[in-house]
C-alpha positions in Angstrom: -17.6 131.3 -2.2 -18.7 131.7 1.3 -21.7 133.9 2.3 -22.2 135.6 5.6 -25.1 134.6 7.8 -26.4 137.8 6.8 -26.7 137.1 3.3 -27.7 133.7 3.8 -30.6 134.8 5.8 -31.7 137.7 3.2 -31.3 135.1 0.5 -33.5 132.3 2.3 -36.0 135.1 3.5 -36.4 136.3 -0.3 -36.3 132.8 -2.0 -38.2 130.6 0.3 -41.6 132.1 -0.8 -40.8 131.9 -4.3 -39.3 128.4 -4.7 -40.3 126.6 -1.1 -38.6 126.3 2.1 -37.1 122.9 1.2 -35.4 124.1 -2.2 -34.1 127.2 -0.6 -32.1 125.1 2.1 -30.9 122.6 -0.8 -29.9 125.6 -2.6 -28.1 127.6 0.2 -26.6 124.2 1.2 -24.4 124.3 -2.1 -22.7 127.7 -0.7 -20.4 127.2 2.2 -21.0 129.4 5.3 -17.6 129.6 6.6 -14.2 128.9 4.5 -13.4 125.6 6.3 -17.0 124.5 4.8 -15.7 124.4 1.4 -15.6 121.4 -0.7 -12.0 119.5 -0.7 -10.5 119.5 -3.8 -8.3 117.0 -5.6 -5.1 119.1 -4.7 -6.3 118.8 -1.0 -6.9 115.0 -1.4 -3.2 114.9 -2.8 -1.8 116.6 0.0 -3.4 114.9 2.5 -2.3 111.4 0.6 1.2 112.6 0.5 1.1 113.3 4.5 -0.1 110.1 5.1 2.7 108.3 2.9 5.3 110.3 4.6 3.6 109.3 8.2 3.6 105.8 6.9 7.2 106.0 5.7 8.3 107.3 9.1 6.2 104.7 10.8 8.1 102.2 9.2 11.2 103.4 10.0 10.4 103.5 13.8 9.4 99.9 13.5 12.3 98.7 12.1 14.3 100.4 14.9 12.2 99.0 17.4 12.7 95.3 15.8 16.7 96.3 16.1 16.3 97.4 19.7 14.3 94.2 20.5 16.4 91.8 18.7 19.6 93.1 20.6 17.6 93.0 24.0 16.7 89.2 22.9 20.5 88.4 22.3 21.7 90.2 25.7 18.9 88.2 27.5 20.0 85.0 26.1 23.4 85.8 27.0 22.4 86.7 30.6 20.4 83.2 30.9 23.2 81.3 29.5 25.7 82.9 31.9 22.8 81.9 34.7 22.8 78.6 33.6 26.7 78.1 33.8 26.7 79.7 37.2 24.0 77.6 38.3 25.7 74.4 37.2 29.1 75.3 38.9 27.2 76.0 42.3 25.2 73.0 42.0 28.4 70.7 41.4 30.2 72.6 44.3 27.2 71.7 46.5 27.0 68.2 45.4 30.9 67.5 46.1 30.6 69.4 49.5 27.5 67.3 50.6 28.8 63.9 49.4 32.1 64.8 51.2 30.2 66.0 54.4 28.2 62.6 54.4 31.6 60.6 54.0 33.0 62.5 56.6 30.1 62.2 58.8 30.0 58.4 58.4 33.6 57.9 58.9 33.4 60.3 62.0 30.3 58.1 63.1 32.1 54.8 62.3 35.1 56.1 64.4 32.9 57.1 67.4 30.8 53.6 67.0 34.4 51.7 67.0 35.5 53.8 70.1 32.2 53.1 71.8 32.6 49.5 71.0 36.1 49.4 72.0 35.1 50.7 75.6 32.2 48.5 76.0 34.2 45.5 75.1 36.6 46.3 77.4 
C-alpha cells in the first residue's frame, strides 16, 4: 500500500511526538511513497530470472553464430594465403629462370665481345 506525501506528513506529524522522530521514520519507511517503491516479490524475481535465462540463451545462439562466421572467415583466409604462396612460388621460379638466362646470355655476349676484341687486337 502506497502513501501520498500528504498522508505521510500527517502521520509523521502526529506520530513523532508520541514515539519519537527516529521511530516514526522507521515506521513510515515500511510503507512505500510510490508504486515503484513496493518491495519485490518472489514472482518478480522469477520473472526477472526467466528474462535473464532467455537473454542468456539468445546470447549463446549469437555467440555460436559468430563462431561459425569466424571459422568460415578463417578457412577463407587460409585458402587465400595458400593461393598467394603458390603464386609467389611460381613468380619466384619464373624470376630465377629469367635471371639465370639473362646472366648466361650476358656472359655469352660478353665472351663473344671479348673474343672479337681479342681477334682485332691480334690482327
